N, C-alpha and C positions, 0 to 999 in steps of 0.2 A: 304760242306754245310750240315748241319745236317737235318734229316728228318722233324723236326718241321718247319725249315725255308722253305724247299721245299714245304711242305703242305701249309704254309702261302702264298707263292707266287703263288702256283697253284690256290688257292681260289681267290686270288686277280686278277689273269689273267682271270679266268673264269668270275668273276663278271664284269670285264672291258669289256670282250667280249659280255656278255649278255646285258650290257648297250648299247654298240654300235649297236647291232642287234635291240634292242628295239627302239632306236632313228632312225635307218634306216627304220624300218617298219612304224614308225610314219610319217617320211618324205614321204614315198610312199603313205600313206593315204592322206596326205595333198595335194600332187600333183594330186591325183585322184579327189579330191573334188574341185579343182580350176575350176571356170567357164571359159572355153576357148573361149566362144562366147561373151564375155563381150564387149559391144559396146564402153565403155569408154576406149579410147586408152591409156591414162596415166596409168590407173589401170592395163590394160592388159600388158603393157610394164614392169610395176613394178613386176607383177606376173611372167613374163617370166624371168626377171633378177633374181628374187628370186629363181626360179626353177634352173636356170643355176648355181647359187652359191651353192644351195643344192646338185646338181649333182656333182660339183667339190669336195665338202666336202665329199660326199658319196664315190667318187673314192679314196680319201685319207683314208677314214675309211676302205674301202675294203683292201687296202694295209696294214693298221694297223692290221686288223683281221688276215691277213696272217702271220704277224710278231708275233702276239699273239699265233697263232697255232704253229709256229716254237718254241717259248719259252716253250709252254706246252709240245712239243715233247722232248725238251732238258731236261725238268724235268723228264720225263719218262726214258730217256736215262742216267740220272744222270750226264748230262753235263751242266745243268743250273747253273748259278752263276760263271762260269769259262770263262775266256777270250778266245775267239776263235783264238787269235793271240799268246798269251804268255802262255796260260793254267794256268795263275795265277788266284786266286779268285777275283771276282768282289766284291767290297765292298757292304755291306748290305745297306748303305745309298744311294749308286748309284742305286742299284736295287729297293729300295723303291721309288726313284724319277723316275726311268725309268725301269720298270720291264721287258722290252723287250731288255734291253742292252745286247750286245754280246761281248763288249770289256771293259777292265778295263780302268780307266781314262788315264793312260799313253799311251796305244795303241790307244785310241780314239783321244787323242790330236795329236799324230803323223799322224793318218789317216786324220784328218781334215786339218792339215798343208800340207800334201801331196796333198789333194784335192784342197786346195786354190792355191797352187803353180802350180799344173797341169792345173787347169782351167785358171789361169792367163797366163801360157805359151801357152795354146791352143788359148786364146783370142789374144795374141800378134802375134802368127803365122798367124792367120786368118787376123788380121789387116794388117800385113806386106804384106801378099799375096794379099789382096784387094788393098792396095796402089800400089803394083807392077803392078797389072792389070790396074789400073787407069793410071799410068804413061806410060805404054806401049801403051795404047789406045790413049793417048794424043800425043805421040811422032811420 
């Protein structure tokens, strides 16, 4: 990856990070401004549900910030834009769409296929084990 591309993605990642931090700070301000002693139960439940959703979103954003920081570190280490599995270059179109990508398309597809199969196998093992437990308790 040429220095111009690295600089472009560095700026893009920093802008993305600053946007997330700005939105996170706004969410904190909104939560602080909510009237917690609101006598209207419906409004209070709505506020609590809204806050719960905001908190879950914030947790995802915190993990995203960590991945952005990792990508920025890869830029400094001249490892950005290269697949962590194959060491092949990650396409610019993929990086444009997902600047925190660590795998090329081929490696990502294999990874997702493995995850699907692994999770399916784990589900089936659990399901069989659960059925065996049910059968033994009935017998």
